[in-house]
KELO-584483 format. One record per residue: residue number from 1; x, z, y of N, C-alpha, C in turn. Coordinates in steps of 0.02 Angstrom, whole numbers, plus 50000, padded with zeros to 5 digits. Atoms other than C-alpha are relative to their C-alpha. Layout:
<tizas>
n/n_east/n_up/n_north/ca_east/ca_up/ca_north/c_east/c_up/c_north
NUM/X/Z/Y/X/Z/Y/X/Z/Y
...
</tizas>
This chain:
<tizas>
n/n_east/n_up/n_north/ca_east/ca_up/ca_north/c_east/c_up/c_north
1/50020/49991/49967/50023/50012/49988/50032/49995/50083
2/49952/49962/49924/50157/50043/50125/50006/49939/49998
3/49968/50078/50033/50230/49855/50078/49907/49969/50053
4/50049/50035/49998/50068/49794/50126/49936/50011/50066
5/50007/49969/49916/50023/49892/50310/50053/49962/50034
6/49947/50027/49989/50202/49834/50338/49994/49941/50036
7/50050/50090/49991/50135/49634/50330/49986/50003/50026
8/50082/49994/49910/49978/49691/50436/50053/50022/50043
9/49973/50030/49926/50098/49720/50548/50076/49970/50035
10/49938/50074/49969/50257/49622/50547/49936/49938/50022
11/50045/50065/49955/50098/49480/50565/49967/49997/50085
12/50007/49962/49918/50034/49579/50726/50056/49964/50023
13/49952/50031/49955/50172/49560/50786/50048/49937/50016
14/50008/50105/50005/50206/49367/50756/49972/49954/50037
15/50015/50016/49941/50060/49347/50822/49990/50000/50061
16/49991/49975/49924/50073/49415/50985/50028/50003/50004
17/49944/50039/49958/50240/49355/51003/49996/49942/50048
18/50011/50099/50000/50189/49171/50982/49926/50002/50039
19/50091/50001/49938/50001/49194/51068/50062/50002/50096
20/49965/49963/49926/50141/49265/51232/50046/49952/50039
21/49946/50040/50002/50273/49122/51192/49945/49943/50057
22/50019/50071/49978/50149/48992/51214/49931/50020/50070
23/50000/49987/49925/50081/49080/51381/50042/50008/50068
24/49939/49993/49944/50232/49064/51472/50010/49935/50024
25/50032/50097/50000/50188/48868/51447/49986/49968/50073
26/50044/49999/49933/50188/48802/51600/49915/49929/49992
27/50106/50030/50027/49974/48733/51561/50002/49895/50084
28/50034/50083/49932/49962/48523/51626/49944/50025/50027
29/50081/50014/50008/49814/48516/51727/50005/49936/50043
30/50020/50084/49976/49727/48369/51747/49965/50003/50029
31/50026/50047/49958/49638/48262/51863/50022/50030/50086
32/49972/50003/49923/49760/48302/52024/50031/49945/49999
33/49999/50064/49940/49804/48185/52142/50081/50028/50026
34/49954/49988/49968/49971/48173/52213/49970/49995/50053
35/50033/50023/49915/49955/48200/52427/50064/50027/50008
36/49961/49970/49962/50066/48197/52546/49999/49963/50044
37/50028/50026/49908/50059/48221/52724/50057/50029/50028
38/49973/49973/49992/50192/48203/52839/49994/50050/50054
39/50032/49967/49953/50215/48310/53005/49950/49974/50027
40/50077/50048/49965/50131/48169/53077/49942/49998/50010
41/50065/50055/49999/50004/48125/52979/49955/50074/49993
42/50043/49926/50040/49941/48304/52958/49917/50014/50089
43/50037/50017/49955/49779/48284/53045/49936/50106/50019
44/50025/49999/50007/49712/48420/53147/49950/50005/50081
45/50067/50005/49946/49509/48472/53236/49997/50078/50014
46/50076/49987/49956/49427/48587/53341/49943/50019/49922
47/50046/49983/50023/49324/48704/53237/49962/50052/50044
48/50075/49912/49932/49147/48804/53316/50025/50038/49993
49/49989/49918/50030/49168/48947/53335/50076/50034/50026
50/49928/50000/50005/49362/48962/53360/50025/49967/50087
51/49961/50019/49946/49441/48970/53533/50036/49945/50024
52/49965/50064/49988/49498/48822/53602/50071/50018/50029
53/49906/49963/50012/49705/48807/53615/49993/49987/49937
54/49977/50016/50105/49679/48799/53411/49959/49976/49977
55/50042/50021/50052/49643/48683/53289/50032/50007/49914
56/49957/49991/50089/49666/48681/53071/50015/49930/49979
57/50009/50078/50061/49709/48537/52972/49943/49996/49950
58/50018/49964/50033/49602/48531/52830/50018/50056/49936
59/49954/49961/50036/49660/48642/52661/50040/49965/49995
60/49944/50020/50008/49810/48632/52607/49960/49983/49916
61/50017/49934/50084/49743/48715/52428/49943/50034/49994
62/50052/49936/49969/49567/48778/52390/49944/49982/50044
63/50075/49986/49976/49406/48800/52486/49981/50040/50045
64/49967/49973/49944/49386/48836/52649/49947/50081/49972
65/50016/49934/50023/49230/48971/52592/50035/50056/49944
66/49974/49970/50060/49353/49035/52459/50060/50004/50019
67/49929/49968/50002/49545/49062/52420/50032/49911/50031
68/50004/50081/49991/49617/48899/52526/50065/50030/50048
69/49958/49986/49973/49771/48884/52617/49989/49930/50057
70/50005/50055/49975/49775/48770/52803/50056/50001/50041
71/49968/49979/49934/49882/48742/52947/49980/50022/50059
72/50031/49981/49957/49825/48798/53101/50063/49991/50057
73/49937/50045/49942/49927/48718/53278/49933/50044/50059
74/50035/49967/49937/49893/48857/53430/50039/49896/50058
75/49955/50033/49937/49951/48744/53613/50035/50023/50018
76/49932/49962/49971/50120/48803/53689/49946/50039/50049
77/50045/49923/49920/50096/48962/53818/49918/49995/49975
78/50061/49944/49976/49894/48995/53732/50006/50031/49974
79/50006/49921/50013/49857/49148/53697/49942/50024/49965
80/50071/49980/50020/49695/49217/53577/50007/50066/50038
81/49989/49929/49978/49657/49375/53668/49969/50028/49904
82/49996/49938/50037/49639/49556/53559/49945/49943/49969
83/50036/50027/50064/49540/49486/53389/50027/50023/49941
84/50001/49971/50058/49525/49542/53207/49970/49914/49963
85/50014/50047/50067/49503/49459/53036/49957/50030/49994
86/50034/49916/50063/49362/49542/52882/50055/49974/49936
87/49919/49988/50069/49518/49475/52767/50066/49959/50016
88/49947/50016/50016/49688/49490/52755/50037/49920/50014
89/49978/50049/49984/49805/49340/52827/50048/49959/49991
90/49912/50021/50006/49978/49268/52744/49994/49952/50066
91/49991/50050/49938/50032/49170/52899/50084/49989/49993
92/49906/50042/50001/50233/49052/52866/49975/49963/50069
93/50002/50045/49981/50268/48989/53029/50049/49949/50014
94/49961/50088/50015/50342/48793/53002/50008/49980/50073
95/49999/50043/49916/50343/48747/53221/50004/50081/50034
96/49995/49977/49975/50380/48809/53362/49992/50112/50027
97/49995/49941/49968/50379/49028/53447/49928/50058/49979
98/50043/49954/50025/50238/49138/53349/50005/50034/50063
99/49992/49937/49956/50188/49288/53467/49940/50047/49974
100/50060/49953/50053/50103/49447/53360/50014/50050/50040
101/50010/49955/49993/50063/49580/53435/49944/50060/49975
102/50065/49956/50042/49954/49750/53334/49990/50020/50066
103/50032/49971/49936/49854/49831/53476/50023/50066/50005
104/49966/49944/49985/49968/49967/53540/50064/49981/49989
105/49909/50053/50045/50127/49873/53473/50028/49978/50058
106/49976/50030/49970/50264/49804/53506/50005/49940/49994
107/50047/50045/50026/50236/49613/53516/50090/49959/49952
108/49934/50047/50066/50379/49504/53362/49954/49929/50054
109/49973/50057/50001/50449/49340/53389/49995/49963/49966
110/49969/50008/50076/50421/49271/53220/50001/49909/50023
111/49984/50054/49962/50504/49083/53245/49963/49941/49932
112/50004/50000/50042/50483/48961/53120/50063/50026/49922
113/49995/49961/50051/50512/49046/52914/50003/50040/49997
114/50032/49953/50002/50446/49203/52966/49918/50017/49997
115/50074/49978/50026/50310/49297/52887/49967/50051/50020
116/50057/49932/49972/50176/49393/52930/49930/50028/49930
117/50043/49964/50015/50053/49493/52849/49955/50050/50029
118/50043/49970/49930/49886/49523/52960/49943/50015/49913
119/50044/49951/50069/49798/49650/52858/49917/50004/50015
120/50060/50049/49965/49599/49634/52877/49992/50084/50059
121/50006/49961/49929/49547/49729/53027/50027/50031/50050
122/49968/49995/49953/49678/49738/53102/50009/49975/50064
123/50036/49994/49943/49647/49725/53272/50093/49992/50050
124/49944/50016/49985/49805/49606/53370/49988/49937/50051
125/49990/50036/49946/49825/49469/53494/50051/49952/49974
126/49976/50074/50043/49909/49298/53431/50029/49952/50057
127/50000/50046/49963/50007/49181/53541/50074/49956/49977
128/49968/50043/50011/50116/49030/53563/50052/49995/50042
129/49932/49999/49937/50280/49018/53677/50005/49978/50042
130/49995/50088/49978/50285/48897/53805/50077/49992/49997
131/49947/50076/50001/50384/48737/53792/49978/49958/49966
132/50026/50040/50055/50302/48680/53621/49976/50039/49962
133/50075/50014/50012/50160/48671/53530/50005/50071/49915
134/49993/49943/50060/50145/48841/53367/49967/49942/49934
135/50023/50000/50032/50130/48780/53198/49987/50035/49950
136/50020/49917/50050/50082/48919/53051/49965/49957/49950
137/50042/50023/50013/50021/48875/52896/49933/50087/49977
138/50061/49928/49991/49885/49038/52861/49971/49982/49926
139/50035/50002/50054/49824/49056/52676/49961/50073/49977
140/50037/49953/50007/49668/49168/52640/49970/49993/49966
141/50035/50012/50039/49531/49237/52515/49959/50003/49994
142/50080/50011/49951/49396/49158/52617/50032/49976/50056
143/49960/50053/49927/49354/49082/52737/50003/50051/50054
144/49989/49992/49932/49400/49101/52915/49976/50037/50054
145/50021/49996/49957/49355/49196/53037/50001/50068/50053
146/49941/49941/49972/49382/49307/53212/49919/50058/50016
147/50048/49954/49961/49301/49434/53286/50046/50030/50062
148/49946/50013/49906/49343/49438/53481/50005/50105/50015
149/49988/49900/49947/49377/49665/53545/49937/49989/50043
150/50033/50004/49931/49306/49605/53694/49957/49915/49973
151/50041/50003/49975/49134/49517/53681/49969/49885/50031
152/49989/50035/49915/49178/49418/53844/50042/49933/49973
153/49971/50036/50025/49328/49335/53738/49977/49948/49975
154/49987/50066/50039/49268/49225/53626/49972/49930/50039
155/50010/50062/49977/49258/49044/53651/50052/49962/50077
156/49929/50002/49962/49415/49069/53781/50062/49977/49975
</tizas>
């Protein structure tokens, strides 16, 4: 009997190892189509409810109502007044100098290659330094929203 238990245990270990090894193999994704946009081919457009001076690209991946990522562009010198978002937003700056400041905090200069995680509900200002437009990748797990701290600032 003891030999049977050992054999069963060995079989379980071998099967578990095989399943784990298979899980580590890359899976071929079907139905995907190559997409290539050079920087000058990315199309930006204003979205309803967003302040002027801000434009977004179509989603790079995902669905705008679910997890997705897109490029956002701020006009040079543009500043979004104190606001927050319902979801955390991950940001990677690709062009220009993004100026980020939490309520009561010090302004941070985020140049290309900089990363930012904005927690949900964190009040902050975001601006683009003068001289050149800012472009940054934004990734979030749902629909983008903006809640202005001062309702009179919305749409400015």
